[in-house]
C-alpha positions in Angstrom: 31.6 -20.4 11.2 28.7 -22.4 10.0 29.3 -25.7 8.1 29.2 -25.3 4.3 27.1 -27.6 2.1 27.6 -28.3 -1.6 24.3 -28.8 -3.3 24.6 -30.7 -6.6 22.4 -31.0 -9.7 23.3 -33.9 -12.0 22.8 -33.7 -15.8 23.1 -36.6 -18.1 23.1 -37.1 -21.9 24.8 -35.5 -24.8 24.0 -32.0 -23.8 24.9 -32.5 -20.1 27.9 -30.1 -20.1 26.0 -27.3 -21.8 23.0 -27.8 -19.5 25.2 -27.8 -16.4 27.0 -24.6 -17.6 23.7 -22.9 -18.2 22.2 -24.0 -14.9 25.1 -22.4 -13.1 24.0 -19.0 -14.5 20.7 -19.4 -12.8 22.3 -20.4 -9.6 24.4 -17.2 -9.6 21.2 -15.2 -10.3 19.5 -16.9 -7.4 22.4 -16.0 -5.0 22.2 -12.3 -6.0 18.4 -12.2 -5.6 18.4 -13.9 -2.3 21.5 -12.0 -1.0 23.2 -15.2 0.2 26.6 -14.7 2.1 28.4 -17.2 -0.1 28.9 -16.9 -3.8 30.5 -20.2 -4.7 29.1 -22.0 -7.8 30.5 -24.0 -10.6 30.0 -26.8 -13.0 32.1 -29.9 -13.7 32.1 -32.3 -16.6 32.3 -35.8 -15.2 32.2 -37.7 -18.5 30.9 -37.3 -22.0 27.4 -38.1 -20.8 27.5 -36.7 -17.2 28.0 -33.2 -15.8 27.1 -31.4 -12.6 26.3 -27.8 -11.5 26.7 -26.9 -7.9 26.3 -24.1 -5.4 27.7 -23.9 -1.8 25.4 -22.7 1.0 25.7 -22.5 4.7 23.9 -24.9 7.1 21.5 -22.0 7.9 20.4 -21.6 4.3 20.5 -25.2 3.2 16.9 -26.2 4.0 15.4 -23.2 2.3 17.5 -23.6 -0.8 16.9 -27.4 -0.9 13.2 -26.9 -0.7 13.1 -24.2 -3.4 15.7 -25.4 -6.0 15.5 -29.2 -5.4 19.1 -30.3 -5.9 19.7 -34.0 -6.6 22.2 -34.4 -3.8 24.5 -32.6 -1.4 27.7 -33.1 0.5 29.8 -31.3 3.1 32.0 -28.8 1.2 35.7 -29.0 2.1 38.0 -26.3 0.6 
């Protein structure tokens, strides 16, 4: 099986949590439109002023998603 990569978008400020939550909706829509094999998304509140949205992609799809959606960072996804 191909390695899985967690692509991460950082949001900062008072509305960070709501923005990250809303961004996840768009990530889910993108997964459906592009028919990706993985459907792993989420958002996490790091602090009052920092939250993230993320999606997990395979190595095969990482470059295309990175170039299209421009995440702020990525890391190897470990279950």
